[in-house]
C-alpha positions in Angstrom: 28.1 4.1 41.1 26.8 5.2 37.6 27.5 1.5 36.1 25.8 0.1 39.0 22.6 2.1 38.2 23.0 1.9 34.0 20.0 0.2 32.4 20.4 -3.2 31.3 20.8 -3.7 27.5 17.7 -5.8 25.6 18.5 -9.1 24.8 16.9 -9.4 21.4 17.1 -13.0 21.3 15.0 -13.4 24.7 12.3 -10.9 23.5 11.6 -12.8 20.3 11.7 -16.3 22.2 9.2 -15.0 24.4 6.5 -14.9 21.5 8.0 -16.1 18.0 5.2 -16.4 15.9 3.8 -13.1 17.0 7.5 -11.5 16.1 7.5 -13.6 13.0 4.0 -12.0 12.1 5.0 -8.7 12.6 8.3 -8.7 10.9 6.5 -10.1 7.7 4.0 -7.7 8.0 6.6 -4.8 8.1 8.4 -6.5 5.3 5.1 -6.6 2.9 4.4 -2.9 3.6 7.8 -1.7 2.8 7.5 -3.6 -0.3 4.3 -2.5 -1.3 5.4 1.1 -0.5 9.0 1.0 -2.4 7.3 -0.7 -5.5 4.3 1.5 -5.9 6.9 4.4 -5.7 9.3 2.9 -8.1 6.5 2.0 -10.7 3.8 4.9 -10.2 5.8 7.7 -12.0 4.3 10.0 -14.3 7.1 8.8 -17.0 5.8 5.1 -16.5 2.2 5.9 -16.3 2.2 8.4 -19.2 5.6 8.2 -21.5 5.7 11.4 -22.9 6.6 10.1 -26.4 3.1 7.5 -26.1 1.3 10.5 -25.3 2.4 12.8 -28.2 2.2 9.9 -30.6 -1.6 9.1 -29.5 -2.2 12.8 -29.8 -1.5 13.1 -33.4 -3.0 10.1 -34.6 -6.2 11.3 -32.8 -5.8 14.9 -34.5 -5.4 12.9 -37.7 -8.4 11.2 -37.1 -6.8 7.7 -37.3 -9.1 5.9 -35.0 -7.8 2.3 -35.5 -4.1 3.4 -35.6 -4.6 4.9 -32.2 -6.5 1.9 -30.8 -3.7 -0.5 -31.9 -1.1 2.0 -30.3 -2.9 1.8 -27.0 -2.8 -2.0 -27.4 0.7 -2.2 -28.4 1.7 0.0 -25.2 -0.7 -0.7 -22.2 -0.8 1.9 -19.6 -3.4 3.7 -17.8 -3.8 6.6 -20.3 -3.9 4.2 -23.3 -6.6 1.9 -21.5 -9.0 4.9 -21.1 -8.5 6.1 -24.4 -9.0 2.7 -25.9 -12.6 2.4 -24.1 -13.5 5.9 -25.8 -12.5 4.9 -29.0 -14.3 1.6 -29.0 -17.4 3.3 -27.7 -17.3 6.4 -29.6 -20.1 5.5 -32.6 -22.5 4.7 -29.4 -22.8 8.3 -28.3 -20.9 10.7 -25.8 -22.9 9.7 -22.9 -21.7 6.1 -23.4 -18.4 6.8 -24.4 -17.8 8.9 -21.0 -19.2 6.3 -19.1 -17.0 3.6 -20.7 -13.9 6.0 -20.1 -14.8 6.4 -16.7 -15.5 2.6 -15.9 -12.1 2.0 -17.6 -10.4 4.4 -15.4 -12.0 2.8 -12.0 -10.8 -0.6 -13.2 -7.2 0.4 -14.3 -6.8 1.9 -11.0 -8.2 -0.5 -8.9 -5.0 -2.6 -8.4 -3.4 0.6 -7.1 -6.1 1.1 -4.6 -5.9 -2.4 -3.4 -2.4 -2.1 -2.4 -3.3 1.0 -0.7 -6.1 -1.0 1.1 -3.5 -3.7 2.3 -1.1 -1.0 3.8 -4.4 0.3 5.7 -5.2 -3.1 6.9 -1.6 -3.9 7.6 -1.9 -0.8 10.0 -5.3 -2.0 11.8 -4.0 -5.6 12.3 -0.4 -4.6 13.7 -1.3 -3.2 17.0 -3.8 -6.0 17.6 -1.7 -8.7 17.1 1.0 -7.1 19.2 -1.5 -6.8 22.0 -2.7 -10.5 21.6 0.9 -11.1 22.2 1.3 -8.8 24.9 -2.2 -10.3 26.8 -1.4 -14.2 25.9 2.0 -13.3 27.8 0.6 -11.9 30.6 -1.6 -14.7 30.9 0.9 -17.3 31.4 2.8 -15.1 33.6 -0.2 -14.8 36.4 -1.4 -18.1 35.7 0.8 -19.9 38.4 -0.4 -18.4 41.2 1.8 -20.5 43.7 4.6 -18.4 43.2 7.5 -17.9 45.8 9.0 -14.6 46.9 12.0 -15.2 44.9 10.3 -15.7 41.5 8.3 -12.1 41.8 11.6 -10.7 40.0 11.4 -13.3 37.1 8.1 -12.6 36.9 8.2 -9.1 36.1 11.1 -9.5 33.8 8.4 -12.0 31.9 6.0 -9.0 31.9 8.5 -6.6 30.4 9.4 -9.0 27.6 5.5 -9.7 27.1 4.9 -6.0 26.1 7.5 -5.7 23.7 4.8 -7.1 21.3 2.9 -4.4 21.9 5.6 -2.0 20.9 6.4 -4.1 18.1 2.9 -4.0 16.7 2.7 -0.3 17.0 6.2 0.2 15.5 4.7 -1.7 12.3 1.2 0.0 12.5 3.2 3.3 12.8 5.2 2.5 9.4 2.7 1.3 7.5 0.3 4.6 8.3 3.4 6.6 7.0 3.6 4.6 3.6 -0.2 4.7 3.1 -0.1 8.5 3.8 2.8 9.1 1.1 1.6 6.2 -1.4 -2.0 8.1 -1.2 -0.2 11.3 -2.0 1.4 9.8 -4.9 -1.5 7.9 -6.3 -3.8 10.9 -6.2 -1.6 13.1 -7.9 -0.7 10.9 -10.6 -4.6 9.8 -11.4 -5.3 13.4 -11.3 -2.8 14.2 -13.9 -3.8 11.2 -15.8 -7.7 12.2 -15.9 -6.8 15.7 -17.1 -4.6 14.3 -20.2 -7.3 11.8 -20.9 -10.1 14.4 -20.6 -7.8 16.8 -23.1 -7.4 13.8 -25.5 -11.2 12.8 -25.2 -11.9 16.3 -26.9 -10.1 14.8 -30.2 -12.4 12.2 -30.4 -15.4 13.2 -32.5 -19.3 12.5 -31.2 -21.7 11.3 -33.6 
């Protein structure tokens, strides 16, 4: 009795064959979101963004007022902090206001790829459920298209509808994962960028204003 009432196992091949294009797109989006997340977490670390040896060496050069050596060091070891300080050193003779604006502009430019990754994750979170719903609507349209159905085909009709709803489920899963990845990535980005901004401000104090 219990075996007779047990739910049937979902046939993944049957589900995929109902909308192969939609499931392929959703799978590609999920892989892209996960790859962006792992890549950002692996590269957006404080030791990678601001190497301790680089920071201390740059501080020593600024304290000794060796501006050209400091600029050369920023060029040899490109990173977010170095690009900001290099912009300040290049414009220090134009006045403090110009130097500060140049450092702010360089900070925005250097961090724009990070925000683009976050924006892409947000786009995936928006598009995925819409794509899944599209697959469900198309499946329901084809299921009801033939109005001259026999009584024996009613069960097959509901089976087809159940399979069609799977695209919406898959789209929601991909969207939820993308949103979780986006939240964790944004937290890491804001924390790291705030640290870089603080370090850049401390180092900019060592650059004299004419």
